[in-house]
Structure formats: C-alpha cells, structure tokens
Legacy VTK file of the C-alpha trace (Angstrom):
# vtk DataFile Version 3.0
C-alpha trace
ASCII
DATASET POLYDATA
POINTS 179 float
-12.409 19.892 -3.159
-10.904 19.230 0.249
-8.317 16.655 1.236
-7.347 15.212 4.566
-4.336 16.236 6.569
-1.328 14.051 5.741
-0.086 11.949 8.609
3.255 10.427 9.515
2.262 6.982 8.250
2.942 7.930 4.607
-0.553 7.094 3.341
-1.758 9.214 0.442
-4.207 12.041 1.043
-7.675 11.085 -0.215
-9.774 13.781 -1.892
-13.491 13.878 -2.535
-14.525 13.450 -6.194
-14.137 16.462 -8.449
-17.379 18.343 -9.146
-18.500 21.161 -11.423
-15.944 22.645 -13.839
-13.077 20.942 -11.967
-14.462 17.554 -13.024
-14.200 18.568 -16.672
-11.122 20.836 -16.747
-9.098 19.696 -13.724
-8.629 21.083 -10.240
-5.670 23.170 -9.180
-3.770 21.937 -6.147
-1.239 23.968 -4.207
0.916 22.179 -1.671
2.901 24.296 0.776
5.705 22.366 2.498
7.615 23.748 5.471
9.813 20.743 6.117
10.781 17.329 4.816
11.362 14.416 7.159
13.222 11.191 6.531
10.997 8.449 7.963
13.915 6.032 8.256
16.313 8.295 10.156
13.981 10.848 11.715
16.112 13.688 10.337
14.261 16.754 9.089
15.124 19.528 6.656
13.377 22.856 7.125
12.438 24.957 4.152
9.658 26.716 2.367
8.445 25.115 -0.854
5.253 25.662 -2.821
4.278 23.051 -5.381
1.511 23.554 -7.951
-0.311 20.779 -9.804
-3.498 20.192 -11.752
-5.524 17.115 -10.831
-7.694 15.179 -13.263
-10.024 12.322 -12.487
-9.471 9.021 -14.228
-11.591 5.942 -13.702
-10.066 3.069 -11.807
-10.400 -0.537 -12.881
-11.632 -2.992 -10.295
-9.409 -6.057 -10.640
-10.832 -9.514 -9.862
-9.627 -10.836 -6.519
-7.307 -13.842 -6.508
-8.103 -16.785 -4.251
-6.887 -16.558 -0.624
-3.814 -18.543 0.440
-3.026 -20.286 3.723
0.463 -19.985 5.211
1.457 -21.089 8.724
-2.186 -21.658 9.664
-3.319 -18.142 8.674
-5.455 -17.108 5.701
-3.992 -14.326 3.535
-6.764 -12.683 1.489
-6.703 -9.739 -0.868
-9.960 -7.864 -0.221
-9.817 -5.089 -2.824
-7.700 -4.183 -5.862
-8.210 -1.053 -7.960
-5.917 0.288 -10.609
-5.522 3.354 -12.745
-2.269 5.278 -12.671
-2.136 4.079 -9.060
-2.753 0.557 -7.780
-4.574 0.325 -4.462
-4.474 -3.071 -2.797
-6.115 -4.010 0.516
-5.563 -7.276 2.344
-6.233 -9.172 5.542
-4.493 -12.000 7.336
-6.704 -13.918 9.757
-6.237 -16.992 11.883
-5.230 -18.422 15.200
-1.516 -18.175 14.404
-1.249 -14.431 13.595
0.138 -13.732 17.075
2.633 -16.602 16.915
3.907 -15.551 13.475
4.279 -11.945 14.715
6.085 -12.997 17.920
8.430 -15.380 16.093
9.252 -12.731 13.483
9.914 -10.024 16.097
12.282 -12.416 17.933
14.569 -12.642 14.878
17.726 -10.489 14.847
17.203 -7.202 12.994
19.459 -8.053 10.001
17.396 -11.188 9.332
14.050 -9.500 10.026
14.664 -6.508 7.728
12.741 -6.746 4.477
11.135 -10.075 5.421
7.864 -8.949 7.028
5.518 -11.977 7.016
2.413 -9.781 6.722
3.519 -7.247 4.077
2.736 -8.346 0.502
5.628 -7.975 -1.908
4.558 -6.503 -5.247
6.617 -7.142 -8.375
6.018 -6.852 -12.094
6.861 -4.850 -15.213
7.201 -1.561 -13.337
6.619 -0.589 -9.726
7.838 3.011 -9.344
7.001 3.531 -5.692
4.997 1.850 -2.996
3.729 2.863 0.417
1.078 1.888 2.917
0.758 0.243 6.246
-1.056 -2.340 8.317
-2.346 -2.942 11.798
-2.902 -5.968 14.031
-6.071 -6.227 16.112
-5.900 -6.383 19.902
-6.426 -10.149 20.058
-3.648 -10.691 17.478
-5.957 -12.745 15.257
-6.233 -10.345 12.312
-3.953 -8.066 10.317
-5.414 -5.602 7.822
-3.527 -3.274 5.553
-3.289 -1.282 2.375
-0.656 -0.614 -0.281
-0.713 2.222 -2.785
1.746 1.808 -5.647
2.525 3.799 -8.791
2.429 1.463 -11.783
3.226 3.315 -15.026
2.556 0.295 -17.228
-0.042 -2.457 -17.468
0.800 -6.141 -17.320
1.059 -9.070 -14.950
2.054 -8.291 -11.375
2.908 -10.825 -8.703
1.745 -10.395 -5.110
3.753 -12.564 -2.710
2.966 -13.166 0.945
5.117 -14.771 3.643
8.748 -14.933 4.639
11.560 -17.502 4.687
10.545 -18.397 8.247
6.917 -19.344 7.444
7.081 -19.999 3.702
5.784 -18.121 0.680
2.682 -18.102 -1.497
1.902 -15.835 -4.426
-0.901 -14.743 -6.664
-0.764 -13.021 -10.061
-3.050 -10.200 -11.171
-3.490 -8.531 -14.537
-3.377 -4.725 -14.492
-5.216 -3.491 -17.591
-4.292 -0.581 -19.840
-5.809 2.689 -18.607
LINES 1 180
179 0 1 2 3 4 5 6 7 8 9 10 11 12 13 14 15 16 17 18 19 20 21 22 23 24 25 26 27 28 29 30 31 32 33 34 35 36 37 38 39 40 41 42 43 44 45 46 47 48 49 50 51 52 53 54 55 56 57 58 59 60 61 62 63 64 65 66 67 68 69 70 71 72 73 74 75 76 77 78 79 80 81 82 83 84 85 86 87 88 89 90 91 92 93 94 95 96 97 98 99 100 101 102 103 104 105 106 107 108 109 110 111 112 113 114 115 116 117 118 119 120 121 122 123 124 125 126 127 128 129 130 131 132 133 134 135 136 137 138 139 140 141 142 143 144 145 146 147 148 149 150 151 152 153 154 155 156 157 158 159 160 161 162 163 164 165 166 167 168 169 170 171 172 173 174 175 176 177 178
C-alpha cells in the first residue's frame, strides 16, 4: 500500500485499496513527522515524532445528490457525496457571474470577508469534528470546483449551505446513514 506525499493544501493522503492479508486484518501505517506547521500563522515547530496506526477498509455510502441551486446567476451543484467515518463532498459553481462574485468578495474589507466565502459550502449537523479541503477557479473565472473532507462521527441530517450575506444563501439537506 502506498500513499501520496502530503501537500501544503491540507488535503488528506489517498491510499490505494488494501489487498491480500491487509484487506482482512488491517494495514500498519507509520507516520514520521519532523515538523508541524500552523497554516494560519506560518509558524513551524521542529521535532521528531513517530506515529503508528492500523488502517482498516470500510465501505462508503454513496449519498444521493441534492438538486443544484442558483445564487447570483451561478449554479451551485454538488457532484459527489460519499460517507463512511469520513464524508467526502465535491462541488462545482458555474456561470457567467463567478468572476464578478469573486471580485466583489475580494473587494470587501478582511473583517467582513473572513468566514463568508461565497464558494465554500458550510457544513452543519449533529456532529462535524473537523473539516478540510480546498477549491480552485478556472482561468476564465467561469467555474469553481472543490472538495471537502469532514469527520462525521454520527449519522443524521446535515445541512450544506452555499453563499454569503453579499449574494444570498441557499441550502440543501442530506441524510448520512449509519455505517
């Protein structure tokens, strides 16, 4: 089993499926860390840590996709949702106004802009332990695509909200089944 090299964008490392005895009994993972960096401040702490874990495969549920929503002339669509112990959500925003929404948002003062990203879906529900991911805008500024990976320790209804106070909000609800 081989994983990719982690990058500074905080996305999880994706591993190939477990095979042979590891698929039945689990695979041992050793992570050797030489430093920890704070993404927000850029500060780093040097050290030497070795972490050991055993990985087991669990099937993921494919969750039905909610209908797209239109906000400020752009279509917000969830393109993939899978859940197990981790929820993986992919989305796109397409339309002629992607560039305008981005430009208007970037022109806001930082205190207003913070935490109000018009393209980042906000996930809420019974329990969201942690969330990370990222997105990118194409060169023509007509499409945004991104991914969120979130730890959800419990099943239930989760709300996915798009938008911001500047352009308005729209939400969709999904049902995360029991593992």
